[in-house]
C-alpha positions in Angstrom: -14.7 18.2 42.2 -14.1 20.2 39.0 -12.6 18.3 36.0 -10.4 20.1 33.6 -10.7 19.4 29.9 -8.4 20.6 27.2 -9.8 23.5 25.3 -10.5 23.1 21.6 -10.2 26.1 19.4 -11.7 26.1 15.9 -10.0 28.6 13.6 -11.9 29.4 10.4 -11.2 31.4 7.3 -7.5 30.5 7.1 -6.1 30.0 3.6 -5.9 26.3 2.8 -2.2 25.3 2.7 -2.8 22.6 0.1 -5.1 23.9 -2.7 -5.1 22.0 -6.0 -2.5 24.4 -7.5 -0.1 23.8 -4.6 0.4 20.1 -5.3 2.8 19.2 -8.2 1.1 15.9 -8.9 -2.1 17.8 -9.9 -0.3 19.7 -12.7 0.7 18.2 -16.0 2.1 19.7 -19.2 -0.7 20.6 -21.6 -3.2 21.3 -18.8 -5.2 24.6 -18.9 -4.5 26.6 -15.7 -4.9 30.1 -14.2 -1.6 31.6 -12.8 -0.6 34.7 -11.0 2.3 36.5 -12.6 5.0 38.1 -10.4 3.9 41.6 -11.3 0.3 40.7 -10.5 0.9 39.3 -7.0 -0.5 42.4 -5.2 -3.7 42.4 -7.2 -4.1 38.6 -7.6 -5.0 39.0 -11.3 -5.3 35.5 -12.9 -3.7 34.8 -16.3 -5.0 31.8 -18.2 -2.9 29.5 -20.4 -1.6 26.0 -21.1 1.3 24.5 -19.1 4.4 24.1 -21.2 6.9 23.3 -18.3 6.7 22.8 -14.6 9.4 24.8 -12.9 8.9 23.9 -9.2 10.8 20.7 -8.3 9.3 20.1 -4.9 6.1 18.1 -4.5 4.2 21.0 -2.9 4.5 24.7 -2.6 2.2 26.9 -0.3 1.9 29.7 -2.9 1.3 27.4 -5.9 3.5 25.4 -8.2 5.5 27.6 -10.6 4.9 26.9 -14.3 5.8 28.3 -17.7 2.9 28.7 -20.0 2.9 27.9 -23.8 3.3 31.7 -24.5 6.3 31.9 -22.2 4.8 33.6 -19.2 5.8 32.3 -15.8 3.7 32.3 -12.6 2.3 30.2 -9.8 -0.8 28.1 -10.3 -3.9 29.3 -8.5 -6.6 27.5 -10.6 -6.9 24.4 -12.6 -9.5 24.2 -15.4 
């Protein structure tokens, strides 16, 4: 008799859906962060600055929480320092 077991597939190297920059609760005004500006999305160039305002209203966002830096630039958080 042959028993059948469900197959388990392990998928690696997928982007993490909930990185630290994707969760609004991790980001506060005055925090130093690295963001990707709209025009830098293709290259992924990181711009550093201090959060002035949080622009994303939802608690999470898969591409990063959108913020405005103290110098007025707007982008999505990729790194938190």
